[in-house]
Every structure is written in C-alpha cells, then in structure tokens.
LOGUVO-532202 format. One record per residue (C-alpha): x, y, z; residue in three letters. Coordinates in Angstrom, 1 decimal. Layout:
<atoms>
u;v;w;rest
X;Y;Z;ala .
...
</atoms>
This chain:
<atoms>
u;v;w;rest
172.3;72.3;-9.0;met .
170.8;69.0;-9.7;lys .
167.3;68.6;-8.2;pro .
166.8;66.0;-5.4;phe .
165.1;62.9;-6.7;ser .
163.8;59.5;-5.4;ile .
166.9;57.9;-6.7;cys .
169.0;60.2;-4.5;asp .
167.1;59.1;-1.4;ser .
168.2;55.6;-2.0;leu .
171.8;56.8;-1.8;lys .
171.5;57.9;1.9;ile .
173.7;55.8;4.2;pro .
172.0;52.9;6.0;ser .
173.1;54.1;9.4;ile .
170.9;57.2;9.1;phe .
167.9;55.1;8.0;lys .
168.2;52.8;10.9;ile .
168.6;55.6;13.4;ser .
165.5;57.4;12.1;ala .
163.4;54.2;12.3;phe .
164.5;53.6;16.0;val .
163.7;57.2;16.9;leu .
160.2;57.0;15.5;ile .
159.6;53.7;17.2;ser .
160.6;55.0;20.6;leu .
158.4;58.1;20.1;thr .
155.3;56.0;19.4;phe .
156.2;53.6;22.4;phe .
156.4;56.6;24.8;tyr .
153.1;58.0;23.6;leu .
151.4;54.7;23.9;gly .
152.7;54.1;27.4;lys .
151.8;57.5;28.6;his .
148.2;57.3;27.4;trp .
147.6;53.6;28.2;ser .
145.4;52.5;31.2;asp .
147.8;49.8;32.0;gly .
145.5;46.9;31.2;tyr .
147.1;44.6;28.6;pro .
144.2;43.5;26.4;arg .
142.9;43.9;22.9;leu .
139.5;45.5;22.4;ile .
137.8;45.1;19.1;phe .
134.4;46.7;19.5;phe .
133.8;48.3;23.0;thr .
136.0;49.7;25.7;glu .
135.2;49.8;29.5;thr .
137.1;52.3;31.7;arg .
138.2;50.8;35.0;tyr .
138.9;52.9;38.1;ala .
142.5;52.8;39.4;pro .
143.0;50.2;42.1;pro .
142.8;51.5;45.8;ser .
143.0;50.0;49.3;val .
140.4;51.0;52.0;ser .
141.8;51.4;55.6;ile .
139.6;50.2;58.5;ser .
138.8;52.8;61.1;pro .
139.9;50.3;63.8;asn .
143.3;49.6;62.4;his .
145.0;51.3;65.4;asp .
142.8;49.6;68.1;asn .
143.7;46.5;70.1;leu .
141.0;44.1;71.2;phe .
140.9;41.3;73.8;asp .
139.4;38.6;71.5;val .
138.9;35.9;74.2;pro .
136.9;38.3;76.4;ser .
134.8;39.3;73.5;leu .
133.9;35.7;72.8;ile .
133.1;35.1;76.5;glu .
130.9;38.2;76.6;gln .
129.1;37.0;73.5;asn .
128.4;33.6;75.0;leu .
127.1;35.1;78.3;thr .
125.1;37.8;76.5;arg .
126.8;40.5;78.7;glu .
128.5;43.5;77.3;ala .
130.4;45.2;80.2;pro .
133.2;47.5;79.2;glu .
136.6;46.4;80.3;lys .
139.8;48.6;80.1;pro .
142.3;47.7;77.5;leu .
145.6;46.4;78.5;ser .
147.3;49.5;77.1;ser .
146.6;52.8;78.9;ala .
147.7;54.8;76.0;ser .
145.2;53.2;73.7;ala .
142.0;55.0;73.0;pro .
138.7;53.6;74.5;pro .
137.4;50.6;72.6;pro .
134.5;50.9;70.3;ser .
131.2;49.9;71.9;pro .
130.3;46.3;71.4;ile .
127.1;45.7;69.7;leu .
124.6;43.5;71.7;pro .
124.5;39.9;70.5;ser .
121.3;38.4;69.3;phe .
120.3;34.8;69.3;pro .
121.2;33.0;66.1;pro .
118.5;32.9;63.5;pro .
116.6;29.7;63.2;pro .
118.1;27.1;60.7;pro .
116.6;27.1;57.3;pro .
114.0;24.4;56.6;pro .
115.5;21.1;55.5;pro .
115.8;20.7;51.8;ser .
113.5;18.3;50.1;asp .
116.3;15.8;49.6;ser .
114.1;12.8;50.4;val .
111.4;12.7;47.7;gln .
108.1;11.2;48.3;arg .
106.8;8.7;45.8;phe .
103.3;8.1;44.6;gly .
101.3;7.5;41.5;ile .
99.7;9.8;39.0;val .
95.9;9.7;39.1;asn .
93.5;10.3;36.3;glu .
93.8;14.1;36.7;asn .
97.6;14.0;36.3;gly .
98.3;14.7;40.0;thr .
100.8;12.8;42.0;met .
99.1;11.2;45.0;val .
100.5;9.0;47.8;asp .
97.3;7.2;48.6;glu .
96.9;4.2;46.5;phe .
96.3;0.5;46.7;glu .
98.7;-2.3;45.7;val .
97.1;-5.2;43.9;gly .
96.9;-8.7;45.4;asp .
100.1;-10.7;45.5;leu .
100.1;-13.9;43.5;asp .
101.2;-16.5;46.0;pro .
101.8;-19.1;43.3;glu .
104.1;-16.8;41.5;leu .
106.2;-16.1;44.6;thr .
106.2;-19.8;45.5;glu .
107.5;-20.8;42.0;asn .
110.1;-18.1;42.1;trp .
111.4;-19.3;45.5;gly .
111.5;-22.9;44.2;asn .
113.5;-21.9;41.1;glu .
115.7;-18.9;41.8;ile .
118.0;-18.0;44.7;glu .
119.7;-14.6;44.7;ser .
122.9;-13.6;46.6;gly .
126.2;-12.0;46.1;thr .
129.6;-13.3;45.2;asp .
132.9;-12.5;46.8;glu .
133.2;-9.3;44.9;ser .
129.9;-8.1;46.2;gly .
128.1;-8.2;42.9;ser .
124.6;-9.7;42.6;ala .
124.4;-13.3;41.6;lys .
121.5;-15.6;40.7;ile .
121.5;-19.3;41.4;arg .
118.9;-21.6;39.9;ile .
118.6;-25.2;40.9;lys .
119.4;-27.7;38.2;lys .
116.5;-29.0;36.2;phe .
115.9;-32.8;36.3;ala .
115.3;-35.0;33.2;leu .
111.8;-36.0;32.4;cys .
110.9;-39.7;32.2;ser .
111.6;-41.5;28.9;gln .
107.8;-41.7;28.3;ser .
107.9;-37.9;27.5;met .
110.7;-38.1;24.9;arg .
108.1;-37.0;22.2;glu .
106.0;-34.8;24.4;tyr .
104.2;-31.9;22.8;ile .
102.5;-30.0;25.8;pro .
99.6;-28.5;24.0;cys .
98.7;-31.5;21.9;leu .
99.3;-34.3;24.5;asp .
97.2;-32.8;27.2;asn .
95.1;-35.9;27.9;ala .
93.1;-34.4;30.8;asp .
91.9;-31.4;28.7;ala .
91.0;-33.7;25.7;ile .
88.8;-35.9;28.0;lys .
86.8;-32.8;29.0;gln .
85.9;-31.9;25.4;leu .
82.2;-31.9;24.7;lys .
82.6;-33.0;21.2;ser .
85.4;-34.4;19.0;thr .
83.5;-35.1;15.7;glu .
85.1;-32.1;14.0;lys .
88.7;-33.0;15.0;gly .
88.7;-30.8;18.2;glu .
91.1;-33.3;19.9;lys .
93.8;-32.5;17.3;phe .
93.8;-28.8;18.2;glu .
95.8;-27.0;20.9;arg .
94.8;-27.6;24.6;his .
97.7;-26.1;26.6;cys .
98.2;-27.0;30.3;pro .
96.9;-24.7;33.0;asp .
99.2;-22.2;34.6;ser .
101.6;-23.9;37.0;gly .
101.2;-27.3;35.3;arg .
103.5;-26.7;32.4;gly .
106.8;-28.4;31.6;leu .
109.3;-28.3;34.6;asn .
111.9;-30.8;33.4;cys .
114.2;-31.5;30.5;leu .
112.7;-33.7;27.7;val .
115.2;-36.5;27.1;pro .
116.3;-37.9;23.8;ala .
115.6;-41.5;22.9;pro .
118.1;-44.1;23.9;lys .
120.8;-44.5;21.3;gly .
120.1;-41.0;19.8;tyr .
122.8;-39.9;17.3;lys .
123.5;-36.5;15.8;met .
121.2;-36.1;12.8;pro .
122.4;-36.8;9.3;ile .
123.1;-33.5;7.6;pro .
121.2;-32.2;4.6;trp .
120.9;-33.1;1.8;pro .
121.6;-36.7;2.8;arg .
118.9;-36.5;5.4;ser .
116.3;-36.0;2.7;arg .
116.8;-39.7;1.8;asp .
117.7;-41.3;5.2;glu .
117.6;-40.8;8.9;val .
118.8;-42.7;12.0;trp .
116.3;-45.3;13.3;phe .
117.1;-44.6;16.9;asn .
116.2;-40.9;16.5;asn .
112.6;-41.7;15.6;val .
112.2;-45.3;16.8;pro .
108.7;-46.0;15.3;his .
107.9;-48.6;12.7;thr .
104.1;-48.1;12.3;arg .
104.4;-46.0;9.2;leu .
106.7;-48.6;7.7;val .
104.0;-51.3;8.3;asp .
101.2;-49.1;7.1;asp .
102.7;-47.1;4.2;lys .
105.7;-49.2;3.1;gly .
103.8;-50.5;0.0;gly .
103.1;-46.9;-1.1;gln .
106.8;-46.1;-1.4;asn .
106.7;-43.7;1.6;trp .
109.3;-45.2;3.9;ile .
111.3;-48.3;4.5;ser .
113.8;-49.6;7.1;arg .
117.3;-50.6;6.3;asp .
119.2;-51.8;9.5;lys .
119.8;-48.8;11.6;asp .
118.3;-46.3;9.2;lys .
115.0;-45.3;7.7;phe .
115.0;-44.8;3.9;lys .
112.7;-42.4;2.0;phe .
112.3;-43.4;-1.7;pro .
110.4;-40.2;-2.3;gly .
107.0;-41.7;-3.0;gly .
103.5;-41.0;-1.7;gly .
100.0;-42.3;-1.8;thr .
99.1;-40.4;-5.0;gln .
102.7;-40.4;-6.4;phe .
104.0;-43.9;-6.0;ile .
106.6;-43.3;-8.7;his .
108.3;-40.5;-6.8;gly .
107.8;-36.8;-5.9;ala .
110.0;-35.5;-8.7;asn .
107.8;-37.2;-11.4;glu .
104.7;-35.9;-9.7;tyr .
106.0;-32.3;-9.6;leu .
106.9;-32.5;-13.3;asp .
103.4;-33.7;-14.0;his .
101.9;-30.6;-12.2;ile .
104.3;-28.3;-14.2;ser .
103.2;-29.9;-17.4;lys .
99.4;-29.6;-17.0;ile .
99.6;-26.0;-15.6;val .
102.9;-24.4;-16.8;pro .
102.0;-21.1;-15.1;asp .
102.7;-22.8;-11.7;val .
106.4;-22.3;-12.5;ala .
108.0;-23.7;-9.4;phe .
110.9;-21.5;-8.2;gly .
109.8;-18.4;-10.0;ser .
106.0;-17.8;-9.9;his .
105.5;-20.3;-7.1;thr .
107.9;-19.8;-4.1;arg .
105.9;-20.6;-1.0;val .
103.7;-23.7;-0.7;val .
101.5;-25.3;2.0;leu .
101.3;-29.1;1.9;asp .
98.2;-30.4;3.9;ile .
98.3;-34.0;5.2;gly .
102.0;-34.2;4.1;cys .
102.9;-37.7;5.2;gly .
106.6;-37.8;5.6;val .
106.9;-34.6;3.6;ala .
108.5;-35.9;0.4;ser .
106.5;-33.4;-1.6;phe .
108.1;-30.5;0.3;gly .
111.5;-32.2;0.5;ala .
111.8;-32.3;-3.3;tyr .
110.5;-28.8;-3.8;leu .
113.4;-27.4;-1.8;leu .
115.7;-28.4;-4.7;ser .
113.4;-26.3;-7.0;arg .
113.9;-23.1;-4.9;asn .
110.5;-23.5;-3.3;val .
110.0;-23.5;0.5;val .
107.1;-25.6;1.7;thr .
105.3;-25.7;5.0;met .
104.2;-29.3;5.6;ser .
101.5;-29.8;8.1;ile .
99.5;-32.8;9.5;ala .
97.6;-33.6;12.7;pro .
99.0;-35.9;15.3;lys .
96.5;-38.6;14.3;asp .
96.8;-42.4;13.7;val .
100.0;-41.7;11.7;his .
101.2;-39.8;14.7;glu .
104.9;-39.6;13.8;asn .
104.7;-38.3;10.2;gln .
105.6;-34.8;11.2;ile .
108.5;-36.1;13.3;gln .
109.9;-37.9;10.3;phe .
109.6;-34.8;8.2;ala .
111.5;-32.7;10.8;leu .
114.2;-35.3;11.2;glu .
114.7;-35.2;7.5;arg .
115.2;-31.5;7.7;gly .
112.0;-30.3;6.0;val .
109.9;-27.4;7.3;pro .
106.9;-28.9;9.1;ala .
104.5;-28.3;12.0;met .
101.7;-30.3;13.7;val .
98.5;-28.6;12.7;ala .
94.9;-29.6;11.9;ala .
92.0;-28.2;9.9;phe .
89.3;-28.4;12.5;ser .
87.3;-25.5;14.2;thr .
90.0;-22.8;14.4;arg .
92.0;-20.8;12.0;arg .
95.6;-21.9;11.4;leu .
98.4;-19.7;12.6;leu .
99.4;-18.5;9.2;tyr .
98.5;-15.1;7.6;pro .
96.1;-14.4;4.8;ser .
97.5;-14.2;1.2;gln .
100.5;-16.3;2.3;ala .
100.9;-19.2;-0.1;phe .
101.3;-19.4;-3.9;asp .
100.1;-23.0;-4.0;leu .
98.2;-25.2;-1.5;ile .
98.4;-28.9;-2.0;his .
96.3;-31.7;-0.6;cys .
97.1;-35.3;-1.5;ser .
94.8;-37.7;0.2;arg .
94.7;-35.4;3.2;cys .
91.5;-37.0;4.6;arg .
89.6;-33.7;4.8;ile .
86.0;-33.3;3.9;asn .
86.2;-29.9;2.2;trp .
82.5;-29.5;1.6;thr .
81.3;-30.0;5.2;arg .
79.6;-27.1;7.1;asp .
79.0;-25.1;3.9;asp .
82.7;-25.4;2.9;gly .
84.1;-23.6;6.0;val .
87.4;-25.5;5.7;leu .
87.9;-24.6;2.1;leu .
87.2;-21.0;3.1;leu .
90.3;-21.3;5.4;glu .
92.3;-22.4;2.3;val .
90.9;-19.4;0.4;asp .
92.0;-17.1;3.3;arg .
95.6;-18.3;3.1;met .
95.8;-18.6;-0.7;leu .
97.2;-15.6;-2.6;arg .
95.2;-13.9;-5.4;ala .
96.0;-15.9;-8.5;gly .
97.3;-18.8;-6.4;gly .
96.5;-22.5;-7.1;tyr .
94.8;-25.2;-5.1;phe .
95.9;-28.8;-6.1;ala .
93.7;-31.7;-4.9;trp .
94.8;-35.3;-5.4;ala .
92.1;-37.6;-4.1;ala .
89.8;-40.4;-5.1;gln .
86.8;-38.2;-6.1;pro .
89.0;-36.8;-8.8;val .
89.5;-40.0;-10.7;tyr .
87.2;-42.7;-9.4;lys .
83.6;-43.1;-10.8;his .
81.8;-44.7;-7.8;glu .
78.5;-43.0;-7.1;glu .
79.4;-41.7;-3.7;ala .
82.7;-40.3;-5.0;leu .
81.1;-38.7;-8.0;glu .
78.7;-36.9;-5.7;gln .
81.6;-35.6;-3.7;gln .
83.2;-34.3;-6.9;trp .
80.0;-32.5;-7.9;glu .
79.8;-30.9;-4.4;glu .
83.4;-29.8;-4.8;met .
82.8;-28.2;-8.2;ile .
79.7;-26.4;-6.9;asn .
81.5;-25.1;-3.8;leu .
84.6;-23.8;-5.7;thr .
82.3;-22.1;-8.3;thr .
80.6;-20.2;-5.4;arg .
84.0;-19.2;-4.2;leu .
84.7;-17.8;-7.6;cys .
87.6;-20.2;-8.1;trp .
88.5;-21.0;-11.7;lys .
88.6;-24.7;-12.5;phe .
91.9;-25.1;-14.5;val .
92.4;-28.7;-15.3;lys .
91.9;-32.3;-14.2;lys .
94.5;-34.8;-15.3;asp .
94.9;-38.3;-13.9;gly .
94.8;-38.2;-10.1;tyr .
94.9;-34.5;-9.7;ile .
92.6;-31.5;-10.1;ala .
93.7;-27.8;-10.0;ile .
91.8;-24.6;-9.3;trp .
92.9;-21.0;-9.4;gln .
91.8;-18.2;-7.0;lys .
90.7;-15.0;-8.8;pro .
93.1;-12.1;-9.1;met .
90.5;-9.4;-8.1;asn .
87.1;-9.0;-6.4;asn .
85.0;-8.5;-9.5;ser .
83.4;-12.0;-9.3;cys .
82.7;-11.6;-5.5;tyr .
81.0;-8.2;-6.1;leu .
78.8;-9.6;-8.9;ser .
77.5;-12.6;-6.9;arg .
73.9;-12.7;-5.7;asp .
73.6;-11.6;-2.1;ser .
72.1;-14.9;-1.1;glu .
74.9;-17.0;-2.4;val .
76.8;-19.0;0.3;lys .
79.3;-18.6;1.7;pro .
78.8;-14.9;2.1;pro .
81.5;-12.3;2.0;leu .
83.3;-11.5;5.2;cys .
82.6;-8.4;7.2;asp .
84.8;-5.4;6.5;val .
86.0;-5.5;10.2;asp .
87.0;-9.2;10.0;asp .
90.8;-9.2;10.2;asp .
92.0;-12.0;8.0;pro .
95.4;-12.0;9.8;asp .
94.1;-12.2;13.4;lys .
95.2;-15.2;14.9;val .
114.5;-10.9;9.4;trp .
117.0;-13.1;10.3;phe .
115.9;-15.6;7.7;ala .
116.8;-13.3;4.7;ala .
120.3;-13.0;6.0;ala .
120.8;-16.7;6.0;leu .
119.6;-16.9;2.4;ile .
121.9;-14.0;1.4;asp .
124.8;-16.0;2.8;gln .
123.7;-19.0;0.6;lys .
123.5;-21.3;3.6;leu .
121.6;-24.5;2.9;asp .
119.0;-24.0;5.5;ser .
115.4;-22.9;6.2;trp .
114.0;-20.7;8.9;val .
110.7;-20.7;10.8;met .
110.1;-17.0;11.7;asn .
108.0;-17.0;14.9;val .
106.2;-13.7;15.4;val .
105.2;-13.2;19.0;pro .
101.6;-12.3;19.6;met .
102.7;-9.6;22.0;ser .
104.2;-7.6;19.2;gly .
103.2;-6.3;15.8;pro .
102.1;-8.9;13.2;asn .
104.8;-8.9;10.5;thr .
103.8;-12.3;9.1;leu .
102.3;-10.9;5.8;pro .
105.6;-9.2;5.1;val .
107.6;-12.4;5.9;ile .
105.5;-14.4;3.4;tyr .
105.7;-11.7;0.8;asp .
109.5;-12.1;0.9;arg .
109.2;-15.8;0.2;gly .
109.9;-16.9;3.7;leu .
108.0;-19.0;6.3;leu .
106.6;-17.9;9.6;gly .
103.9;-18.5;12.2;val .
102.2;-16.5;14.9;leu .
102.9;-17.8;18.4;his .
102.5;-16.9;22.1;asp .
105.9;-17.7;23.7;trp .
104.3;-18.1;27.1;cys .
102.8;-21.3;25.7;glu .
104.5;-24.3;24.1;pro .
105.2;-24.5;20.4;phe .
103.4;-27.0;18.2;asp .
106.3;-29.2;17.2;thr .
108.1;-32.3;18.3;tyr .
111.1;-32.3;20.6;pro .
114.5;-31.9;18.9;arg .
113.2;-30.0;15.9;thr .
115.7;-27.1;15.3;tyr .
119.4;-26.8;15.0;asp .
119.5;-23.1;15.8;leu .
117.2;-20.8;17.8;leu .
117.6;-17.0;17.5;his .
115.7;-14.7;19.8;ala .
116.0;-10.9;19.6;ala .
114.5;-8.9;22.4;gly .
112.1;-11.7;23.3;leu .
112.7;-12.1;27.0;phe .
112.7;-8.4;28.0;ser .
109.2;-8.2;26.5;val .
107.7;-11.5;27.6;glu .
109.1;-11.5;31.2;met .
106.2;-9.2;32.1;arg .
103.8;-12.0;31.2;arg .
105.5;-15.3;32.1;cys .
108.6;-16.8;33.7;ser .
111.8;-16.8;31.7;met .
112.3;-20.4;32.8;ser .
109.1;-21.4;31.0;thr .
110.4;-20.0;27.7;ile .
113.9;-21.4;28.1;met .
112.6;-24.9;28.9;leu .
110.5;-24.8;25.8;glu .
113.6;-23.7;23.8;met .
115.4;-26.7;25.2;asp .
112.6;-29.0;24.3;arg .
112.5;-28.0;20.6;ile .
116.4;-27.7;20.2;leu .
118.4;-30.7;19.0;arg .
121.3;-31.9;21.1;pro .
124.4;-30.1;19.8;gly .
122.1;-27.2;18.6;gly .
122.8;-23.6;19.6;arg .
120.8;-20.6;20.9;val .
121.6;-17.0;20.1;tyr .
119.8;-14.6;22.4;ile .
120.2;-10.8;21.9;arg .
118.6;-8.9;24.7;asp .
119.1;-6.2;27.4;thr .
121.8;-6.5;30.0;val .
119.1;-6.6;32.7;ala .
118.0;-10.1;31.8;val .
121.3;-11.7;31.0;met .
122.3;-12.8;34.5;asp .
119.1;-14.8;34.9;glu .
119.3;-16.3;31.4;leu .
122.8;-17.4;32.1;gln .
121.8;-19.1;35.3;ala .
118.8;-20.8;33.6;ile .
121.0;-22.0;30.8;gly .
123.6;-23.5;33.2;lys .
120.8;-25.1;35.2;ala .
119.6;-26.8;32.0;met .
123.1;-28.2;31.3;gly .
123.9;-25.8;28.4;trp .
127.3;-24.4;27.7;arg .
126.7;-20.7;27.9;val .
128.8;-17.6;27.2;ser .
128.1;-13.9;27.1;leu .
129.4;-11.7;24.3;arg .
129.3;-8.0;23.5;asp .
127.3;-6.7;20.6;thr .
128.9;-4.8;17.7;ser .
128.1;-1.6;19.7;glu .
130.8;-2.4;22.2;gly .
131.1;-3.3;25.9;pro .
129.1;-0.3;27.2;his .
126.0;-1.0;25.1;ala .
122.7;-1.9;26.8;ser .
122.5;-5.2;24.9;tyr .
124.4;-8.4;25.1;arg .
124.4;-11.7;23.2;ile .
124.1;-15.0;25.0;leu .
125.3;-18.1;23.2;ile .
124.1;-21.4;24.5;gly .
124.9;-25.0;23.2;glu .
122.6;-27.8;24.2;lys .
124.4;-31.0;25.3;arg .
123.1;-34.5;24.9;leu .
122.0;-35.6;28.4;leu .
121.7;-39.3;29.2;arg .
119.2;-40.7;31.7;thr .
</atoms>
C-alpha cells in the first residue's frame, strides 16, 4: 500500500475542505459567544469586569398616593393621616415632617470690585484721582463730537478746520514765535534763531494756505535747475546773490545755475576740485553722508545727489530767510537749523564730511564750542572742509583768524590735510591715541564718560526699489534713539518730539509715512496737533500713509476729513481681522 503523503492531501475533493472549514468556524464562534460578557469592545492591555445589568423595584410600587393633598399638607406644615381612596390598599407610609427650605447660597461674586495696586502689591479701593485738566476737556469739546450712526456703531465728528490767513503761508511755529523771541535775555550768540515753540494751547489750529498761484512742483531732476516763482514768491535772494551765480529769475520761474559764493563757476567744478586735492574723500564710495552748513540754495547738496551722496543742507532763518525754502522746493534734503547755544538734532559720528562755505560762523569763539559740535557729528576719519576768506586772504585780521583756527584744530587732534585756493581741509583722527596723550590742561577738555553724545527703515526700502527720492527719517523722542544706525546705513534722520512743530517750511514733503506714531503719542498730546503739523509740511497733492492700531483709526479718519483730505482705510497684509489698519490720505490744494 502506498503511504499517504502531502501530495495525496491535495487530491481531497474541495467540498470536504469547505465543510471542514465551516465546521471549525462555527465551533469557535459558539465558544466565543458562550464565554463572552456581551460587551462589544477591543481590549489591548487591561480588562474590567462589569456586573450584569439589574433593575431595582421601589418598595412603594403598589401604593397609591393623593399627590394634591400631599402638596397642601406640605404647604400648611401639617401631616394628618387621611384614608386612601381605595379600602383594599394598605395604609400609606408615614409622611416625613417638612422643614423650611434652606437659606439660599450667598450670591456669587459676579460683580467685581475695581481698585488699584498699592506699593505692597495689594488691590485697594481707596485711592485719589488726579486733577482734571479743564483746558484739555475744553479743547476736546471744541474739536470732537461723538455719537452713533444709524447702525448703532460709534462715530466721531470733528468740525472742519479753517484756513489760516495768507500772512501765515510760510509759518514755522517754533521759529516764528515773535513773543518768545522778544523775551530772550540775550541774542548775541544767535539765540533768536533757535527753537522757541508756542505754549500749550497756543499752537497751530488752522490749515496753512499755499501762496496764490501755487502750482504742483516741478519733478526731479528738472527741479534741481528750476522751480515755479509763485511757489516761493521772494526776490530778495535774486537781488542779493544774483551776481554770485546762486539764483536768477526767468519769467514765471527761478533758475539755479549751480554756483555759490565760493564756487561761482558751478558746484560740479567745485566738487571735482575737492576730489582732486584730497582723493580719499571719494564721493559716492568713502563719502556717503554730508552736512552742508550755511547752504545757501543748496546747490552743493543738489549736485552731490548725482554722485550717490546724500547731503543734509542746513541754514538759519536769517537775513536770507528763504534759502532753505528754495532748497526744499528744488527737492534737496534741507532743514532750518543754527549753530548757536544748543546741540543740533543729529547724532554723533553721523557725517563723512562736513562742509562750510562762507557760512558766517565764528568757529573759534567761546574756546571753540561750535567746532566741538562739528567734531561730535563728524565720524572718525571724516573730513571738515572750510571755504572762507581767512583761508586765502592776507589781511591782518583774517590772518589772525586763520592762526586761531589752526591752533584750535590742533588741540582737537585734527590733522591739517591741505589748503588749496579758497578751501582748507582737515581730518578727524581715527582713534583716541592723540586725545589720551594730550596734557590734562589742554582746552577743550575731554567730555565726561557719562556725557551721552547722542542725547538730544522705510528709507532703505525706497532705495532698494531704485526710486529717485530721499527720505528724512524722524525718530520720535518718546522711543528708542535709532539715529546712529540710520546714519550708519547712509541715510538721513533727525530726532524730534512730534508733540511740537517740525523745523521746516510749509509744503516740504511729497509723502509722509507714520508707523505706530499716534497710538504712542496720543498719551502726550492731541492727535489733531500732530495731524495739523503733518498737513502744514505736506505739499498739496502729497500723500500720507499711517499704519496704526484700529483704536485710533476712527478719530484719524475724522481729523483727515476735517482738514479736507481724501482719506481711505485699508487692511494690512495680515488681513481684515488684524489689530492694525492703514490710513491713506491725500492733501488737496485749498484756495482762500
């Protein structure tokens, strides 16, 4: 007989295989059903046994109760036994005596009490509120009215601002304060050219008008060479400086040939001369940021722009009172500022080159305190260029001034580089070795270590876009001082308190950009004060971009409309639910 093998098993009919598989499956199903607890779940780690479900029967399930009588007995606090309606029913269970309801729980502390935290960190509700400023509330009532619109949302209404008189068309609040200037004890050091801002409540409360016949400014670079006469209708500089190639009038325009008192043949030739006598100046590479003192109509700075150099042109509002206004109308960075008794609003180590061409400043007075201010703002290794009569004239008085200048710059450790023609150039040392080796009695002395030399971003994006523009970065005094970083990047900036007016003429800027300014400064001054100052320094047709919190936008919109701006509100890139908004305003040309 042939033994049974695996191959033989494969020959078994399929019906027997299927039958055996079904039988085994039913067997395992029966066993599982029999031993299962009836709870359909999967248990991976632990198992909990549950008791079989049961129903408890109340001992009173066969008793009948007269519910209304029970309620009445409970209300009258009596518990007499009454027979049930059914005689066959067993006697009712005794009714428990009722007790008065328990007192209600103490009220939850849903209404919280407010107070202040004292010096020990404890909340107290006994405190004093400071005095109310009646002037503030009065001004608020005069300017702002609040209410609700038809939809029930809050709405702010501000009365329209009136136009100022035509006599204020060039008004600079902190420099045209005649009452404060009259009260000065002395003006011999130029104190009248410094800032004297109006007292609180006496600031600008109207819109500064444009001159009659005002036109939209000529765009750059044409504006470097010509501007509209009606925009700066003053001919005094033409009469005084026309022979020095500063400025001339041609019908309805002023023309700027590019000359100056010390560079009659033009600023370009003058700049080439400086580069020739001191090649290390290297305009556009080594020298990027320049300060021009006593700038005239700013031809020096205007022609440096084409050499990739940005120049801050400054001059006081003196006998040539409109020189800065001409510079600004040409599109050149400029500010009204004076070397007098206070530091200028620029940081230390800011400028690669400081230039003074017939700037009418006595650098050696008061032991050279004004040249010390130049030294503060000049970078290590930077240059000071002086074009003045003592450099090239040989009169006795002028030669004495030259010797005093040489003596002072030597004590400052400046290196005399070269004198050629009308101009002399010095260089500030790169390190402190000369200062440390000086005799302790040499004047001027070194500053104290605690003397902060700087006490007193948007721009880079415009440069990256290769827009033909310049930006004045205004750092608010209420925030961190980032001016040194701004100047290190080759940009211009100034420190300023926005609760006070800015030192520039009306209609200076084409664009104003404010990021987070109002939500910070609203704690110190009225938003209307800042907005009116923005309107003063903005050109007709110019625009304002304000990025700030939603909380201030309603009032800013109302102020903008009251000033006659076209205003619109936009979402930021973060979307409609962000806490910030962007307000865009366009100033219109208002006629008197």
